[in-house]
C-alpha positions in Angstrom: 0.1 -0.2 -0.2 1.3 3.7 -0.6 1.7 6.3 1.5 -1.7 8.1 0.5 -3.7 5.4 1.1 -2.6 4.6 4.5 -3.3 8.2 5.2 -6.8 7.9 3.3 -7.5 4.9 5.5 -6.4 6.4 8.9 -8.6 9.6 8.5 -11.8 7.8 7.3 -11.6 4.2 9.3 -14.1 4.5 12.4 -13.9 3.0 15.7 -16.4 0.4 16.9 -17.0 3.0 19.7 -18.0 5.8 17.2 -20.1 3.5 14.8 -21.9 2.5 18.3 -22.4 5.8 19.1 -23.7 6.8 15.5 -26.2 3.8 15.4 -27.2 4.9 18.8 -28.3 8.7 17.7 -30.1 7.2 14.8 -31.9 4.9 16.4 -33.0 8.0 19.2 -34.3 9.9 15.9 -36.3 6.7 15.0 -37.7 6.3 18.2 -38.5 10.2 18.2 -40.2 10.3 14.9 -42.2 7.4 16.2 -43.3 9.1 19.4 -44.2 12.1 17.3 -46.2 10.1 15.2 -47.8 8.5 17.8 -48.8 11.9 19.3 -50.4 12.7 15.8 -52.5 9.6 15.6 -53.8 10.0 19.3 -54.8 13.9 18.3 -56.4 13.3 14.9 -60.0 14.6 14.4 -60.4 12.7 11.0 -58.8 10.4 8.7 -57.8 12.7 6.6 -55.3 14.4 9.3 -53.0 11.3 8.4 -52.6 12.7 5.2 -51.5 16.5 6.2 -48.0 17.6 5.3 -46.6 17.4 8.9 -47.6 13.6 9.3 -46.1 13.0 5.9 -43.3 14.5 6.8 -42.7 12.6 9.8 -43.2 9.0 8.1 -40.8 10.4 5.4 -38.0 11.0 7.8 -39.1 7.9 9.9 -38.5 6.0 6.6 -35.4 7.2 5.3 -33.7 6.8 9.1 -35.4 3.2 9.5 -33.8 2.4 6.0 -30.1 3.8 7.0 -30.5 1.7 10.1 -31.5 -1.4 8.3 -28.5 -1.1 5.7 -26.0 0.5 7.7 -26.2 -1.2 11.4 -28.3 -4.3 10.5 -26.7 -6.4 12.6 -28.0 -4.5 15.8 -31.0 -2.4 14.6 -32.1 -4.1 11.2 -34.7 -6.3 12.3 -36.3 -3.4 14.7 -36.2 -0.9 11.9 -37.9 -2.9 9.3 -40.5 -3.5 11.9 -41.1 -0.2 12.6 -41.0 1.2 9.1 -43.6 -1.2 8.0 -45.7 -0.8 11.4 -45.3 3.0 12.0 -45.1 4.3 8.1 -47.6 1.7 6.4 -49.4 -0.5 8.6 -50.6 2.0 11.1 -52.2 4.2 8.2 -53.8 1.3 6.6 -55.3 0.0 9.8 -56.6 3.4 10.8 -58.3 4.3 7.3 -59.9 0.3 7.0 -61.3 0.6 11.0 -62.2 4.1 10.7 -64.3 3.4 7.1 -66.5 0.8 9.0 -67.0 3.3 11.9 -67.9 6.2 9.6 -70.0 4.8 7.0 -73.0 4.6 9.1 -72.6 7.6 11.1 -74.7 10.9 10.4 -72.8 13.4 9.3 -69.5 11.1 8.7 -66.4 11.9 6.7 -67.4 11.6 2.9 -65.0 8.7 1.8 -64.4 10.1 -1.8 -62.5 12.7 0.0 -60.3 10.4 1.3 -59.8 8.1 -1.5 -57.2 10.0 -3.6 -55.0 9.9 -0.7 -55.2 6.7 0.3 -54.6 5.4 -3.0 -51.4 7.6 -3.8 -50.4 6.5 -0.1 -50.8 3.0 -1.0 -49.3 3.0 -4.7 -46.1 5.0 -3.0 -46.3 1.9 -0.3 -46.3 -0.9 -3.2 -43.4 1.0 -5.2 -41.2 1.7 -1.8 -41.3 -1.9 -1.2 -40.2 -2.8 -4.5 -37.4 -0.6 -4.2 -36.7 -1.9 -0.7 -36.4 -5.4 -2.4 -34.2 -4.1 -5.3 -32.0 -2.5 -3.2 -32.0 -5.5 -0.6 -30.8 -7.5 -3.7 -28.0 -5.5 -5.1 -26.8 -5.8 -1.4 -26.9 -9.4 -1.0 -25.6 -10.2 -4.7 -27.0 -13.6 -3.9 -29.6 -15.7 -5.8 -32.3 -15.7 -4.0 -34.0 -19.3 -4.6 -36.9 -19.0 -2.1 -38.9 -15.8 -3.2 -41.7 -15.5 -4.8 -41.4 -12.1 -6.2 -39.8 -11.7 -9.6 -36.7 -9.7 -8.9 -34.3 -8.1 -12.0 -31.9 -9.9 -12.9 -29.3 -6.8 -12.7 -31.0 -4.7 -10.1 -30.8 -0.6 -9.9 -28.4 -1.0 -12.9 -28.9 1.8 -15.8 -27.4 -0.4 -18.7 -30.6 -2.7 -18.3 -32.5 0.0 -19.1 -30.6 1.6 -21.8 -30.1 -2.1 -23.2 -34.2 -2.5 -23.4 -34.8 0.8 -24.8 -32.2 0.5 -27.7 -34.1 -2.8 -28.7 -37.2 -1.2 -28.5 -36.0 1.5 -30.7 -34.6 -1.1 -33.2 -37.5 -2.7 -33.7 -39.9 0.1 -34.6 
């Protein structure tokens, strides 16, 4: 190794203690987002408040922090981060809308469902898209053939070359 690469490694190698502190700090941020989301769920007046910008922003911050925990500190926090990601970012909203729809459909003066439908539909589409992205990212990180999976994944995930090749093939057929 050259002297320059030794200097680079010395500057950019992080001790386990520093990694542990960073992981704990990130996990605290996740817990804080969860706490704020729970407070927002407790004080909501209608189902449409689940889709207010503050709630969406909190869920987005939680999703990013959980994703970082899953891929950066997977051995320590991966399982917990994945569980919080599903439950707090996606499942709680789906459950609230589903159970709220049961109670509000028969009540006089209930929230009209047509106001909620576009928001909920967009939420479900983004959830599906995010989990598809997450599976592709996981596949590219693991780089092994996932034999026991029932979801068709890309042969070469997250690579631009495959998309460019497919576009060229379509163009040549026209």
